[in-house]
N, C-alpha and C positions, 0 to 999 in steps of 0.2 A: 678329755673324758678318759677315765681309766677303763680297763677292759679285762675280761677273763678269757683264757685261751684254751682251745682244743686244736693243736697243729704240731710240726717238727722240722725245722731247719737248723743245720749246724753251722755256726760261724767258726772261724778258725783261731780262736785262742787255743793254746796248746792242749788244755784238758778237753776241749770240745773235739779236737781232732782225735784224741784218744777215744772219746765216747762214740764217735760216729765215723769220721773219715779213716782213722787208723784201723778200725774194725773192718772197714771196707777194703782198704788197700793193703791189708796185712800181708807183709812178707816176714821172713824170720827176723830181720833187723828191727822191724816196727814193734815187735813184741817187747823190745827193751824199753819202750815208753812206759813210764811208771805212773801209778796212781789212777788209771782209768777206772771209773765207776766208784771211786771213793773207798772208804773203810775207816775204821775207828782206831787202828793201831792197837797198842797194848793197854789203852785206857788212860784217863787223865789222873794227875795227882789229886790228893784230897782237897786242896784249896790252893789258890794262887792269886795274887793281885794282878789284874789286867786293866791297865789304863785307869787306875784308881778304884776299880771295881773288883771285889774278891770273887774269884771263880770257885764255886763249890759244885761238884758234880751233881747233876739232877736237881739243882735248885735254880730256878729261873726268875729273873726280874721281867717285868713287862717289856715287850719289844719297843714300846713307845719311849721308854727311858733312854734308848740308844739311837732312835731315829734321827737321821741327818747329822750325826756326829762323824764328820768326814776327815778329821785330821789324822787319825791313826787307823791302821788295819784292825787292831784289837777291838776298837769301838764298833767298827762296821761288822766284825765277826760276832760280837755280842748281840748286835741287832739280828743277824741271821740265825744265831742259835736260839734266841727267844722266839722269834717269828716262826721258825720251824716248829718249835715245841707247841706253839699256839695253834698253827693253822695246817701243818702238813698232815695229809691223810693218814700216813703210817708213822706218826711221830714217835710212837712207842718202840719202833724198830730201828731208830736212829741211835748210833753210839754217840754218847755225849762227849764231844772232843773239846780239848782246851783251845779257846779262841786266841790265845797268845802265840800259838805255835805254827800258824800258817798265814800265807797271804790270803786276801779275801777271796780271790777266785779259787784257790785250792781249798779253802775252808768250806766254801759253798758246796763243792762236790762231795764233801763228807756228810752233808746234811740230807741223806737219803737212805732208804732201806736197801739192804743187800739181799733181800728175799727174791725168790724166783717163782715163775708161773709153773703150771703143770707140765709144760713142754720143756722147761729148763731155761726159758728166757728170763732176763732180769725183769722183775715186776715193775720197777721204775726205770724205763729206758728214755725218759723224756725230761730230764733235769738239765736246764741250760741257762745261760745268761746272754744278754745283748747290752750294748751301750744304750742308754735311754734315747739318745738322738736317733740311733739306728732303728730302735723299736718303733718310735713315733713315725719315722719316714715309711717304714714297712707297713704298719697296721693301718695308718690313716690314708696313705696315698698309693699304696701298692707299688712302691719304688724300692728296688733292691739292687745293690751293686753286684755286677757280674756280667756274663756274656748273653744272658737270656736263653741258656740251654740247661736242660735237666739231664743229668747223667744217670744212667742205670748201670750198676755194677753187677754184671751177670756172673763174674767169677773174680773174687777178690785176691786170691793168693797167686803169687808168682811161683813157678813159671806158668804161662798161659793165662795171666790176668786179662780180663775182658771188660772194657769200659765203653759204653755205647751211648751215643746221643739219642735220647728217647723223645724229647720234645724241644722244639725251638720256638721261642716267642717271636711272633711276627714283628718285623722292624727292628729287632735287636741286633747287637754287634755280631752274634753268631749267624743270624739270618743274612745279614748284609755280606758277611764273609763267605757265604755259601755252604755253611755247615748244614748237613741234611739229616733227617731222621734215619737212624740205622747206621750212621757213620761210626766206625770203631777207632778208638784212640790207639795209635801205635807208639807215639812218642810225645813228650812234652818238654819243650826247650832242650831238645836233644837227649833227654833221659828216656830210657826204654820203659814204656808203659805196660808192656806185655810180660817180659821176663826179668826186668830190673828188680833186684832183691836186696838192696842195701839201704841203710838209713838215709844217706844222701839222696838217693834216687826217689825214695818215698817222699822226702821233704820237697823235692822239685815238683813231683806230681801233684801234691796237695796245693802248693803255691800256685801252680799254673792252671789247675782245673778249677780252683775255688779262690779267686782273687778276693782280697780283703776289702778293696776299695776301688773306686773308679780310676780310670786312666792308667791301669797296669797293662803292660803289653807282654804277651806270651805267644810262642809259636807251637802249634799242634800239628803233628803229622797224623792224617786220617786215611782210613780205607773206606770207600763208599760201598753201597750194596752191589755195585757192578764189579767190584774188585780194584777199582782205580785208586792209587795212592797219591796223595798230594799233601802239601803243607800250607796251612793258613796262619795268618797273623791276626790275633784277636786282641782288641783293646777293651778292657772292662769299662762299663759305664753304669750310671744309675738307670736301670731298666724299669720302665713302667709296665706292670703286668696287665694283660687283658684277660680277665678271669672267665669270660663266657665267649666261646667261639664255636664255629661250625654248626650254627642253628639251622636245621632244615627238616622238611618232611621227606620221607622216603616212601615212594609209591610201591605198594605190594598188592597181591591178588585179594588180600583181606583188608584193604583199606590203608590209609596213610599211617606210617609210623614216624613219630617225632624223634629227632636226635639232637642232642646238644652236649657239648664238651664244657664241663664246669671245673675249673682248675684251682680256684682260690676263694675261700670265704672271707673276702675283704670288703670294706664298705662300698667300694666302687662297683661291686658285683650286683648290688640290689637293682639298680635301674636296668642293667643288662639282662638279668634274669626275668624281670617283668616284661621287657621287650621280647625276650625269647618265648615266654609262655604265650604272649599275645600272638606272636607269629604262628606258633604251632596250633593254637586254638583256632585261628582263622583258617588253617589248613585242615581242620576237622580230624586231627589225629586220633586213632583208635588205641594206640599204645605209645609208650615213651621209652626210649633208650637213653638213660642218663649216664654219660661217660665221666666217671670220677676216678679213673685209674691213676691220675697224677695229682689228685686233690688231697693235700695233707690236712686241711681243716681251716680253722679260723673262727669267726664269730658264730656262736651258737644261735643267735637270733636269725641269722641268714639261713641256717639249716632248717630252723622252724618255718620260716617263710616259704622256702622252696618245698618242704614237705606238704605244707598246706596247699600251695599252688598245684601240686601233683594230685593230692587226694580230694581236695574240695571240701566245702562246708558240711555236707551230709555225713561224711565219714569222720570228721574231726571235731564237730561242734561240742563244746563243753568238756573235751578230753585233753589229757596232758600229753605234750610232746616229750618232755623230759623233766624228771625230778632229780634234784641234786642231793647227794648224801655226803656230809662232811665227817670229820673225825668224831670220836665218841665224846669229846668235850662240847660238841655243838650239835646235839641231836635235833634241835628245833630251830636253830638260828644259823645264819650264814657266818662262817668262821671269820670272814674278812670284813663284811659290812656290819655285822651284828643284827641285821634285820631278820624278822621271822622268815622261815623258809616257805617260799611260794613256788609251786611248779611252773616251769616254762610252758605256756600254752602253745597251740598251733597259731602263730601270728596271722591274723587276717588283714593287717594293714602294714604299711611301710614303717620301718624302724630307724632308717638312716637318712631319709630324704630331707629332714628338717621341715619346719612348718606344720601344717595340718596333715596328719597321717592319711595316706591314700589307700583305698581298698585294693587288694591284690586280685589279679585274675586267676582263674583256676581251670584245670583240665578235667577234674572230676574222674580220675581213673582208679579202677579197683586193683591195679597192679602196675609195677614198674620194673623194667629191666635195668640193672646197674652193671656197668663195666668197671671192674676193680682190679687192683694189683697191690703190690707191697707199699706203694705210695698213697693208697687210700687210707686215711687215718682220721681219727678223732671226730671233728664235727661232720665229716663225710660219713663216718660210720654211724653218727647220730641220726642222719637222714634215714639210713636203712633201719636202724633199731626203732626210731620213732614211728615210722610207717608200719613196721611189723606190730607195734604195740596197739595199733587201731585196726589191725586185720587187713591192711593193704598188702597184697602178695608182693614180695621182693624176690625177683629172680636174678641170681648173681652169675655173671659171665666174666671169666678171667682168672685172676689169682687171689690168694688169701689176702685179706686186708691186714693192716699193721697191728691191730689189737689195742686200742686206746679208748676205753670207756671213761677216761679221766680228763681233768682239766684244772686250770688254775687262774688266779688273778695275777697279772704281771705286777710286781712290786718294785717301785723305784726307790733307790737309796743312794745318794751321793753320786748320781750320774750313771749308775748301773741299774738295769732292770733285771730282776731275778724271776725265774719261772720254776715253781716248785708245786708238785701235785697237791691239790687241796680238796678235790671232790671227785666223786664218782657219779655218773649219770645212769638213770634207769628209765625205761619207757613206761607207758600207761599200764602195761601188764606187770610192772615191777622187775623187768629183766634188764641186766646190764653186765652180765658175766661173760665177756668176750675178750679177755686179756690176751688170748692167742688169735684173735681176729675172727672174721667171718670167712667161710670157705664154701665154694660150690660143692654140691652134694657128692660129686664123683672125684673129689680131690684125693690123691693117693698118699702123699707123704705129709704127716703131721697136720691134719685138718684142725681148724678151730671149730667154732659154732657153725654147723652146716646149714646151708640154705638151698632151695631148689636152684638148679642151674648147672653150668658146665665149666670145668677147669680148662682154660685155653691160654696158650702162651701169647705174649705180646708179639705182634707181627710188624717187624721193622722194615719189611719190604713194601708196605703200603702206608700211605699217609693216613693220619687220624681223620675220621669221618668218611673214608672211602668204604662203601658197602661191601667191598671185597676184603677189607682188613679183617683178619681172622676173628677177632673178638666181636666186632660188630656183625660180621657174617654169621657167627655162631648164635648171636642173639636173635637175628632175623630168622634163622633156620629153626631154632628152638620154638619160636612163636608159630611158624608156619606148620611145623611137624607135630605140634602138641607135646613137645618135651624131649626130643632126641638131641644127643650131644655127639660131637666128634670124640675120638679116642682121647682120654685124658693123658697128659704128660706124666711120665713115670721116672725120668732121670732126675737125680738130685743135683742141683747146682747151688752155688754160694748165695746165701741170703744175708747172713749177719755173722758176727764173730762166733756165735754159739749155736747156730742153727743152719741146717740145710733143708731145702724144701723143693718140691718138684717144680722145675721149670721156671722159677721166679727169682729174679735178682732183687736187689734193694735199690730203690730210687732215692737219690741223695737230694734232700731238700733241707733248708735251714729249719731249726727246731720250731720256730714260730708257726711254720706251715704244717705242723703235725700236732696241733693243739686246738682245744676249744677256747674261745675267748668270750668271757662274760663282761658285759659293760656295767659300770657303776653309773647310774643316772643321777 
């Protein structure tokens, strides 16, 4: 089954390191990496023969004419060129490049807009590729090659670069080796991760922190929260992700508050989310804290299911969770499937279990507290936006989200799956303009679309789910006090290549986990 994506993981082809890792680990030498983000050059010649096909600028044959022609890069590039012109949301902003002049991976990175958002970020920061085998393993089974650790880059530039272990998957190689939340990376395979500022060092850091495949072995020197320094040997593996964790009621003077950590909109999450809601419903929770600080997105249908389970039937019946808007060539039809556009409803039954759909349990809540950060992206933002569209109050605790009201259908050609923005999502109220993310109301530096709540730094001195952890504690305090917040962070630290923001680093995830995924049934 094919799918449509709302999520963001970067795998390590050279151009993807440019677009994500190099932006994070940027030292002076890294800036010599060319081609990051694409560009059209000085423009194509008037016409040229490409694999038997004459290339004429701004004249396009149907992409189907080039589909599955895998013997030459030119033929595959012709497919990408026509497919982009047909389906890309901002196709008119793409410089029409000569398909004969690039490798396929390099050509794909040219097939995107160079425009920026109001804050100066790239409008399209979500353009990426995976091998088709890798994509299928990730999206269907939740399996990803790595250590099972998510790195937060709190400062990307040397000297003083800061790389922190933000989340460790239970049972993963990182967990088995004793890597802990809050551990700071000092060295990778002997290369200085703090002050190292040469191309060779950056290459070692990328290779060691983000292994390409299972069974790679690397040594990391770490400093834990108590200041103890040690070296661990990590061997990468195909890690199975557990998307729903730490489900529990928290007792308060004003009744039980439900808490759950939701990390990935993957198919295996459906049953876990249902079990979580049943657990919290049995505990008679009066409010919910949904922790999506590390959730980059995935299946939009799962976002719809969870939003329904939070809000219940009375608040969602007959209403739209999200409507999709494609480019102006497709005002009433889906640019990929050709079907008439039909809004995504609030799903009331299972979409992934197979067999007869089962009714979903509900909490029937008028508001939800969401814990967010830079890693909260795409389908996770859709939960927030979809609930706001039906007047469920969303109280945001943490940092600004990534800003991705966009998504795509993964497109396979010749063993490579391409992800290129094809649609924008809007809620039942017609709102979807949050390209600079959602931000708590008291955010100081470059806020996006503001919501009620508190800007709070991630707290690496406490485990996720600990009521004393700063973001969870702030949510509980905000609820108990009727809306008071701790002082907002004001210091600017590194977030991305082009932006600094108060108190928030950038969470490194592969591009699929920062996207919405739409399924083709």
